[in-house]
MIRORO-786444 format. One record per residue (C-alpha): residue number from 1; residue in three letters; x, y, z. Coordinates in Angstrom, 2 decimals, padded with zeros to 5 digits. Layout:
! residues N
+-----+---------+---------+---------+---------+
: num : residuo :       X :       Y :       Z :
+-----+---------+---------+---------+---------+
: NUM :     ALA :       X :       Y :       Z :
...
+-----+---------+---------+---------+---------+
***
This chain:
! residues 332
+-----+---------+---------+---------+---------+
: num : residuo :       X :       Y :       Z :
+-----+---------+---------+---------+---------+
:   1 :     MET :  024.54 :  028.78 :  013.36 :
:   2 :     VAL :  021.13 :  027.50 :  014.43 :
:   3 :     THR :  021.24 :  025.84 :  017.85 :
:   4 :     MET :  019.04 :  023.37 :  019.70 :
:   5 :     SER :  017.83 :  026.27 :  021.84 :
:   6 :     ASP :  016.62 :  028.04 :  018.69 :
:   7 :     VAL :  014.65 :  024.95 :  017.69 :
:   8 :     ALA :  013.17 :  024.76 :  021.21 :
:   9 :     LYS :  011.96 :  028.39 :  021.02 :
:  10 :     LEU :  010.55 :  027.92 :  017.52 :
:  11 :     SER :  008.59 :  024.81 :  018.47 :
:  12 :     GLY :  007.54 :  026.07 :  021.92 :
:  13 :     VAL :  009.10 :  023.22 :  023.91 :
:  14 :     SER :  012.10 :  022.74 :  026.15 :
:  15 :     LYS :  015.61 :  022.05 :  024.91 :
:  16 :     MET :  015.40 :  018.64 :  026.61 :
:  17 :     THR :  012.29 :  017.80 :  024.57 :
:  18 :     VAL :  014.13 :  018.72 :  021.37 :
:  19 :     SER :  016.99 :  016.47 :  022.45 :
:  20 :     ASN :  014.56 :  013.63 :  023.16 :
:  21 :     VAL :  013.06 :  013.96 :  019.69 :
:  22 :     ILE :  016.43 :  014.10 :  017.94 :
:  23 :     ASN :  017.69 :  011.06 :  019.83 :
:  24 :     GLY :  014.52 :  009.04 :  019.29 :
:  25 :     ARG :  013.69 :  008.71 :  022.98 :
:  26 :     ALA :  010.28 :  007.60 :  024.18 :
:  27 :     GLY :  007.87 :  009.81 :  026.11 :
:  28 :     VAL :  007.27 :  012.45 :  023.44 :
:  29 :     SER :  003.79 :  012.70 :  021.95 :
:  30 :     ASP :  003.33 :  012.40 :  018.18 :
:  31 :     GLU :  002.04 :  015.97 :  017.99 :
:  32 :     VAL :  005.06 :  017.41 :  019.83 :
:  33 :     ARG :  007.44 :  015.25 :  017.79 :
:  34 :     ARG :  005.92 :  016.54 :  014.54 :
:  35 :     ARG :  006.17 :  020.15 :  015.79 :
:  36 :     VAL :  009.82 :  019.77 :  016.70 :
:  37 :     MET :  010.67 :  018.06 :  013.39 :
:  38 :     GLU :  008.92 :  020.87 :  011.49 :
:  39 :     ALA :  010.90 :  023.46 :  013.48 :
:  40 :     ILE :  014.11 :  021.63 :  012.61 :
:  41 :     ARG :  013.13 :  021.65 :  008.93 :
:  42 :     GLN :  012.19 :  025.35 :  008.93 :
:  43 :     SER :  015.24 :  026.51 :  010.85 :
:  44 :     GLY :  017.78 :  024.44 :  008.95 :
:  45 :     TYR :  019.16 :  023.00 :  012.19 :
:  46 :     ARG :  021.78 :  020.31 :  011.64 :
:  47 :     VAL :  022.60 :  017.65 :  014.21 :
:  48 :     ASN :  026.28 :  017.29 :  015.06 :
:  49 :     VAL :  026.37 :  013.58 :  014.28 :
:  50 :     SER :  029.96 :  013.05 :  015.43 :
:  51 :     ALA :  029.32 :  014.64 :  018.80 :
:  52 :     ARG :  026.06 :  012.76 :  019.25 :
:  53 :     THR :  027.68 :  009.45 :  018.37 :
:  54 :     LEU :  030.49 :  010.01 :  020.88 :
:  55 :     ARG :  028.02 :  011.06 :  023.56 :
:  56 :     SER :  025.29 :  008.48 :  023.05 :
:  57 :     GLY :  026.98 :  005.65 :  021.17 :
:  58 :     ARG :  024.39 :  006.02 :  018.39 :
:  59 :     THR :  024.50 :  007.43 :  014.88 :
:  60 :     GLY :  020.79 :  008.12 :  014.39 :
:  61 :     VAL :  020.82 :  005.92 :  011.26 :
:  62 :     ILE :  019.07 :  002.60 :  010.73 :
:  63 :     GLY :  019.57 :  000.38 :  007.71 :
:  64 :     LEU :  016.85 : -001.01 :  005.44 :
:  65 :     ALA :  017.88 : -003.94 :  003.25 :
:  66 :     VAL :  015.42 : -005.07 :  000.57 :
:  67 :     PRO :  015.72 : -007.62 : -002.27 :
:  68 :     GLU :  015.20 : -005.14 : -005.12 :
:  69 :     ILE :  014.72 : -001.40 : -004.93 :
:  70 :     ASP :  013.24 : -001.13 : -008.43 :
:  71 :     ARG :  010.09 : -003.11 : -007.58 :
:  72 :     PRO :  007.01 : -001.02 : -006.72 :
:  73 :     TYR :  006.32 : -002.85 : -003.48 :
:  74 :     PHE :  009.80 : -002.30 : -002.03 :
:  75 :     GLY :  009.85 :  001.33 : -003.15 :
:  76 :     GLN :  006.56 :  001.83 : -001.32 :
:  77 :     LEU :  007.89 :  000.03 :  001.76 :
:  78 :     ALA :  011.04 :  002.16 :  001.80 :
:  79 :     ALA :  009.03 :  005.39 :  001.61 :
:  80 :     HIS :  006.88 :  004.33 :  004.58 :
:  81 :     VAL :  009.92 :  003.26 :  006.64 :
:  82 :     ILE :  011.66 :  006.58 :  005.96 :
:  83 :     ASP :  008.58 :  008.53 :  007.06 :
:  84 :     GLN :  008.16 :  006.49 :  010.23 :
:  85 :     ALA :  011.86 :  006.66 :  011.13 :
:  86 :     ARG :  011.87 :  010.43 :  010.62 :
:  87 :     SER :  009.14 :  010.79 :  013.24 :
:  88 :     TYR :  011.59 :  009.31 :  015.75 :
:  89 :     GLY :  014.46 :  011.48 :  014.55 :
:  90 :     PHE :  016.22 :  008.69 :  012.65 :
:  91 :     HIS :  017.52 :  008.52 :  009.10 :
:  92 :     VAL :  017.41 :  005.44 :  006.86 :
:  93 :     ALA :  020.16 :  004.00 :  004.66 :
:  94 :     ILE :  018.88 :  001.62 :  001.97 :
:  95 :     GLU :  020.72 : -001.38 :  000.56 :
:  96 :     GLN :  019.76 : -003.93 : -002.12 :
:  97 :     THR :  020.39 : -007.61 : -001.37 :
:  98 :     GLY :  019.38 : -009.22 : -004.66 :
:  99 :     ALA :  017.18 : -011.68 : -002.71 :
: 100 :     ALA :  020.34 : -013.75 : -002.13 :
: 101 :     VAL :  021.82 : -015.16 :  001.06 :
: 102 :     VAL :  025.18 : -013.50 :  000.42 :
: 103 :     GLY :  023.52 : -010.11 : -000.09 :
: 104 :     GLU :  021.47 : -010.42 :  003.09 :
: 105 :     ILE :  024.47 : -011.48 :  005.18 :
: 106 :     ASP :  026.53 : -008.65 :  003.66 :
: 107 :     ALA :  023.81 : -006.18 :  004.64 :
: 108 :     ILE :  024.07 : -007.39 :  008.24 :
: 109 :     LYS :  027.86 : -007.05 :  008.19 :
: 110 :     HIS :  027.82 : -003.63 :  006.54 :
: 111 :     SER :  025.26 : -002.28 :  008.98 :
: 112 :     TYR :  027.52 : -003.29 :  011.85 :
: 113 :     THR :  030.68 : -001.94 :  010.18 :
: 114 :     LEU :  029.00 :  001.39 :  009.38 :
: 115 :     HIS :  027.76 :  001.67 :  012.98 :
: 116 :     PHE :  024.07 :  001.81 :  012.08 :
: 117 :     ASP :  021.87 :  001.72 :  015.15 :
: 118 :     GLY :  020.03 : -001.27 :  013.71 :
: 119 :     LEU :  018.86 : -003.02 :  010.54 :
: 120 :     ILE :  015.42 : -003.76 :  009.11 :
: 121 :     LEU :  016.01 : -006.71 :  006.79 :
: 122 :     SER :  013.51 : -008.01 :  004.25 :
: 123 :     ALA :  014.81 : -011.57 :  004.17 :
: 124 :     VAL :  014.29 : -013.99 :  001.31 :
: 125 :     GLY :  017.26 : -016.34 :  001.12 :
: 126 :     VAL :  018.84 : -016.49 :  004.57 :
: 127 :     ASP :  018.04 : -019.53 :  006.69 :
: 128 :     PRO :  016.52 : -018.52 :  010.05 :
: 129 :     ARG :  018.83 : -021.08 :  011.69 :
: 130 :     ASP :  021.94 : -019.44 :  010.20 :
: 131 :     SER :  024.39 : -018.87 :  013.04 :
: 132 :     ARG :  025.34 : -015.52 :  011.52 :
: 133 :     LEU :  021.95 : -014.15 :  012.60 :
: 134 :     ALA :  022.74 : -014.81 :  016.25 :
: 135 :     ASP :  024.52 : -012.32 :  018.48 :
: 136 :     VAL :  025.25 : -009.78 :  015.76 :
: 137 :     GLY :  025.65 : -007.13 :  018.43 :
: 138 :     TYR :  022.97 : -004.67 :  017.33 :
: 139 :     PRO :  019.19 : -004.67 :  016.76 :
: 140 :     ILE :  017.67 : -006.48 :  013.77 :
: 141 :     VAL :  014.01 : -006.50 :  012.75 :
: 142 :     MET :  013.09 : -009.06 :  010.10 :
: 143 :     LEU :  010.50 : -008.66 :  007.38 :
: 144 :     GLY :  009.36 : -011.50 :  005.14 :
: 145 :     GLU :  007.94 : -014.98 :  005.20 :
: 146 :     GLN :  010.59 : -016.95 :  007.10 :
: 147 :     ASP :  009.83 : -018.33 :  010.55 :
: 148 :     PHE :  012.37 : -017.01 :  013.04 :
: 149 :     GLY :  011.00 : -018.96 :  015.98 :
: 150 :     GLY :  010.66 : -015.95 :  018.24 :
: 151 :     ARG :  014.41 : -015.30 :  018.21 :
: 152 :     LEU :  014.16 : -012.00 :  016.31 :
: 153 :     ASP :  011.51 : -009.31 :  016.00 :
: 154 :     HIS :  009.54 : -010.19 :  012.88 :
: 155 :     VAL :  006.84 : -008.42 :  010.85 :
: 156 :     ALA :  005.15 : -010.60 :  008.26 :
: 157 :     MET :  002.66 : -010.28 :  005.41 :
: 158 :     PRO : -000.79 : -011.90 :  005.71 :
: 159 :     ASN :  000.20 : -014.30 :  002.92 :
: 160 :     GLU : -002.01 : -017.32 :  003.57 :
: 161 :     GLU : -004.96 : -015.34 :  004.89 :
: 162 :     GLY : -004.79 : -012.76 :  002.10 :
: 163 :     THR : -004.54 : -015.25 : -000.76 :
: 164 :     LYS : -007.28 : -017.38 :  000.74 :
: 165 :     ALA : -009.54 : -014.32 :  000.85 :
: 166 :     ALA : -008.64 : -013.42 : -002.76 :
: 167 :     THR : -009.40 : -016.93 : -004.01 :
: 168 :     THR : -012.64 : -017.09 : -002.03 :
: 169 :     HIS : -013.66 : -013.79 : -003.61 :
: 170 :     LEU : -013.28 : -015.30 : -007.09 :
: 171 :     ILE : -015.34 : -018.32 : -006.05 :
: 172 :     ASP : -018.04 : -016.02 : -004.70 :
: 173 :     ARG : -018.05 : -014.29 : -008.11 :
: 174 :     GLY : -018.89 : -017.61 : -009.72 :
: 175 :     CYS : -015.42 : -018.75 : -010.78 :
: 176 :     ARG : -014.83 : -022.51 : -010.69 :
: 177 :     ARG : -011.82 : -023.01 : -012.98 :
: 178 :     ILE : -009.31 : -020.84 : -011.11 :
: 179 :     ALA : -005.66 : -020.71 : -012.15 :
: 180 :     ILE : -002.81 : -019.44 : -010.01 :
: 181 :     VAL :  000.22 : -017.74 : -011.54 :
: 182 :     THR :  003.07 : -017.81 : -009.07 :
: 183 :     GLY :  006.81 : -018.18 : -008.59 :
: 184 :     GLY :  008.70 : -021.39 : -009.09 :
: 185 :     ALA :  009.88 : -022.14 : -005.54 :
: 186 :     LEU :  007.05 : -024.36 : -004.31 :
: 187 :     ASP :  009.16 : -025.81 : -001.51 :
: 188 :     GLY :  010.48 : -024.43 :  001.75 :
: 189 :     VAL :  008.98 : -021.41 :  003.47 :
: 190 :     ASN :  008.68 : -018.34 :  001.29 :
: 191 :     VAL :  006.15 : -015.95 : -000.19 :
: 192 :     VAL :  005.31 : -018.37 : -003.01 :
: 193 :     THR :  004.62 : -021.38 : -000.80 :
: 194 :     ARG :  002.66 : -019.39 :  001.78 :
: 195 :     ARG :  000.40 : -017.78 : -000.83 :
: 196 :     TYR : -000.07 : -021.08 : -002.63 :
: 197 :     GLN : -001.20 : -022.66 :  000.63 :
: 198 :     GLY : -003.77 : -019.90 :  001.02 :
: 199 :     PHE : -005.01 : -020.62 : -002.52 :
: 200 :     LEU : -005.37 : -024.33 : -001.77 :
: 201 :     ALA : -007.10 : -023.64 :  001.55 :
: 202 :     ALA : -009.80 : -021.56 : -000.17 :
: 203 :     LEU : -010.46 : -024.27 : -002.76 :
: 204 :     ALA : -010.68 : -026.96 : -000.07 :
: 205 :     GLU : -013.02 : -024.91 :  002.07 :
: 206 :     ARG : -015.42 : -024.54 : -000.88 :
: 207 :     GLY : -015.14 : -028.15 : -001.99 :
: 208 :     LEU : -013.14 : -027.50 : -005.15 :
: 209 :     THR : -010.30 : -029.78 : -006.26 :
: 210 :     PRO : -007.09 : -028.04 : -007.45 :
: 211 :     ASP : -006.24 : -028.87 : -011.04 :
: 212 :     PRO : -002.47 : -029.25 : -011.66 :
: 213 :     ALA : -003.05 : -027.95 : -015.19 :
: 214 :     LEU : -004.10 : -024.60 : -013.66 :
: 215 :     LEU : -000.87 : -024.13 : -011.69 :
: 216 :     PHE :  001.51 : -021.87 : -013.62 :
: 217 :     THR :  004.90 : -021.50 : -011.97 :
: 218 :     GLN :  007.40 : -019.01 : -013.36 :
: 219 :     ALA :  011.07 : -018.55 : -012.58 :
: 220 :     GLY :  010.53 : -014.88 : -011.71 :
: 221 :     MET :  007.71 : -012.77 : -010.34 :
: 222 :     THR :  007.80 : -010.12 : -013.06 :
: 223 :     MET :  005.42 : -008.66 : -015.63 :
: 224 :     ASP :  007.19 : -010.69 : -018.32 :
: 225 :     ALA :  006.59 : -013.86 : -016.30 :
: 226 :     GLY :  002.92 : -013.02 : -015.89 :
: 227 :     ARG :  002.47 : -012.37 : -019.60 :
: 228 :     ASP :  004.23 : -015.64 : -020.53 :
: 229 :     ALA :  002.05 : -017.57 : -018.08 :
: 230 :     ALA : -001.11 : -016.05 : -019.57 :
: 231 :     HIS :  000.01 : -016.97 : -023.08 :
: 232 :     HIS :  000.64 : -020.56 : -021.95 :
: 233 :     LEU : -002.66 : -020.64 : -020.07 :
: 234 :     VAL : -004.65 : -019.72 : -023.19 :
: 235 :     ASP : -002.53 : -021.68 : -025.68 :
: 236 :     SER : -002.89 : -024.87 : -023.64 :
: 237 :     GLY : -006.62 : -024.82 : -024.32 :
: 238 :     GLY : -007.65 : -025.15 : -020.68 :
: 239 :     GLN : -010.89 : -023.54 : -019.58 :
: 240 :     VAL : -010.22 : -020.80 : -017.04 :
: 241 :     ASP : -012.62 : -018.27 : -015.56 :
: 242 :     GLY : -010.44 : -016.79 : -012.80 :
: 243 :     VAL : -006.76 : -016.11 : -012.11 :
: 244 :     VAL : -004.99 : -015.47 : -008.82 :
: 245 :     ALA : -001.65 : -013.72 : -009.39 :
: 246 :     VAL :  001.00 : -014.02 : -006.70 :
: 247 :     THR :  001.70 : -010.26 : -006.89 :
: 248 :     ASP :  000.22 : -007.21 : -008.56 :
: 249 :     THR :  003.30 : -006.96 : -010.76 :
: 250 :     VAL :  002.64 : -010.49 : -012.04 :
: 251 :     ALA : -001.04 : -009.58 : -012.46 :
: 252 :     GLN : -000.06 : -006.69 : -014.73 :
: 253 :     GLY :  001.70 : -009.16 : -016.99 :
: 254 :     VAL : -001.23 : -011.61 : -016.89 :
: 255 :     LEU : -003.60 : -008.83 : -017.95 :
: 256 :     ARG : -001.35 : -008.00 : -020.92 :
: 257 :     GLY : -000.98 : -011.67 : -021.86 :
: 258 :     LEU : -004.72 : -012.33 : -021.79 :
: 259 :     ALA : -005.31 : -009.27 : -023.97 :
: 260 :     ASP : -002.68 : -010.55 : -026.42 :
: 261 :     ARG : -004.79 : -013.68 : -026.84 :
: 262 :     GLY : -008.07 : -011.79 : -027.18 :
: 263 :     LEU : -009.48 : -012.44 : -023.70 :
: 264 :     ARG : -011.08 : -009.62 : -021.75 :
: 265 :     VAL : -010.91 : -009.01 : -018.01 :
: 266 :     PRO : -013.36 : -009.39 : -016.29 :
: 267 :     ASP : -015.76 : -010.41 : -019.08 :
: 268 :     ASP : -013.93 : -013.63 : -019.98 :
: 269 :     VAL : -011.59 : -014.08 : -017.01 :
: 270 :     ARG : -011.60 : -012.47 : -013.60 :
: 271 :     LEU : -008.18 : -011.47 : -012.21 :
: 272 :     ILE : -006.95 : -010.60 : -008.71 :
: 273 :     GLY : -003.48 : -009.73 : -007.41 :
: 274 :     PHE : -001.67 : -009.19 : -004.12 :
: 275 :     ASP :  000.12 : -006.12 : -002.65 :
: 276 :     ASP : -002.06 : -003.18 : -003.78 :
: 277 :     ILE :  000.84 : -001.34 : -005.42 :
: 278 :     PRO : -000.04 :  002.25 : -006.44 :
: 279 :     GLU : -000.39 :  001.27 : -010.11 :
: 280 :     ALA : -003.16 : -001.27 : -009.35 :
: 281 :     GLU : -006.03 :  001.22 : -009.29 :
: 282 :     PHE : -004.83 :  002.91 : -012.51 :
: 283 :     MET : -004.72 : -000.24 : -014.63 :
: 284 :     VAL : -007.43 : -000.81 : -017.21 :
: 285 :     PRO : -009.39 : -002.50 : -015.84 :
: 286 :     ALA : -008.45 : -001.42 : -012.31 :
: 287 :     LEU : -007.01 : -004.40 : -010.47 :
: 288 :     SER : -008.72 : -006.10 : -007.54 :
: 289 :     THR : -006.06 : -007.03 : -005.03 :
: 290 :     VAL : -005.13 : -008.00 : -001.49 :
: 291 :     ALA : -004.10 : -004.82 :  000.30 :
: 292 :     PRO : -001.82 : -005.41 :  003.29 :
: 293 :     ASP : -001.54 : -002.38 :  005.51 :
: 294 :     HIS :  001.90 : -001.27 :  004.28 :
: 295 :     GLN :  001.98 :  001.76 :  006.56 :
: 296 :     TRP :  001.17 : -000.45 :  009.56 :
: 297 :     MET :  004.02 : -002.80 :  008.63 :
: 298 :     ALA :  006.52 :  000.03 :  008.34 :
: 299 :     ALA :  005.33 :  001.63 :  011.57 :
: 300 :     LYS :  005.53 : -001.67 :  013.43 :
: 301 :     ALA :  009.01 : -002.45 :  012.08 :
: 302 :     VAL :  010.34 :  000.97 :  013.09 :
: 303 :     GLU :  008.59 :  000.81 :  016.46 :
: 304 :     LEU :  010.17 : -002.58 :  017.16 :
: 305 :     MET :  013.54 : -001.19 :  016.08 :
: 306 :     ILE :  013.33 :  001.84 :  018.38 :
: 307 :     ASN :  012.16 : -000.32 :  021.29 :
: 308 :     ARG :  015.02 : -002.75 :  020.65 :
: 309 :     ILE :  017.56 :  000.10 :  020.58 :
: 310 :     HIS :  016.38 :  001.32 :  023.97 :
: 311 :     ALA :  015.79 : -002.13 :  025.50 :
: 312 :     PRO :  018.13 : -004.65 :  023.85 :
: 313 :     LEU :  017.07 : -007.55 :  026.11 :
: 314 :     ARG :  013.31 : -007.26 :  025.64 :
: 315 :     PRO :  011.52 : -010.40 :  024.31 :
: 316 :     ALA :  011.21 : -010.67 :  020.53 :
: 317 :     GLY :  007.76 : -010.40 :  018.94 :
: 318 :     GLU :  006.00 : -011.88 :  015.89 :
: 319 :     HIS :  003.50 : -009.62 :  014.11 :
: 320 :     ILE :  001.29 : -010.20 :  011.03 :
: 321 :     ALA : -000.04 : -007.21 :  009.14 :
: 322 :     PRO : -003.79 : -006.64 :  008.78 :
: 323 :     PHE : -005.21 : -006.55 :  005.26 :
: 324 :     GLU : -008.35 : -005.88 :  003.26 :
: 325 :     LEU : -009.57 : -006.81 : -000.20 :
: 326 :     ARG : -009.70 : -003.92 : -002.65 :
: 327 :     ILE : -012.43 : -004.94 : -005.07 :
: 328 :     ARG : -012.10 : -003.15 : -008.39 :
: 329 :     GLU : -013.07 : -003.66 : -012.01 :
: 330 :     SER : -010.99 : -006.78 : -012.73 :
: 331 :     THR : -013.34 : -009.03 : -010.71 :
: 332 :     ARG : -016.66 : -007.23 : -011.07 :
+-----+---------+---------+---------+---------+
***
């Protein structure tokens, strides 16, 4: 049986350092942590989870709850979170909430019941004022667009800023009749309302008046929804020279729908999305998009989680991810 001492010899560090890495303690450099984790992988060392849990009160597992695991963005997020958690010696258990309040509350309950060391929750439906978010008894880091008022650690997308930059880019390319294809929930605080506000802010800054006829709201944010919106956009006879899609997935559908009606991107209509999913650069034409720093978001969420595990009473923080515009063929 491979022991912790064997891992220490293989990685050239002390047994205490190996223990610190396995238990996710601070004070270990990234280079040493990577060396120890590689030694663990090569040697086949297995942590005695039961013994560690009894000794430390921790399982070495954090939960990640996302609305839908079959969407490219959330798959990408999960991969980054797993990589970041591994660098601290933690494993990740993934749960799907269905973007519903009941699913998100269940994820919180299950994480507690299963003795996870904490939960990273991508919240869509739960109200930040919900009493069930208070005093859950273990660390929670929130992702998403809700405003948690500094009560919980929160990592957010650059929704307004990113969509404003995307819309401004279309204006700078000469577009004046710009449509937005988005979700249907244009009330409350959510990804749809925040990105729509960014769209409106860009138009106002450049002296353009939003045309209600160029607002296309769909029940879902899917490729089907994007295609249907593009069909309606063309069939309605309105003149459009640019489209902002609320997500890259919706943009994929818009591109298909415009092609169905004989319009070419970018020759007839310029198109830009949001998220920079891996498929964006392989589309034809390659999709211009807002690219939040997904790796930064995952790293920050895991960092906040680890810090919260070790210092439960530390003040909560609010963090917004940096972003850049990836300009590709669809707007050139």
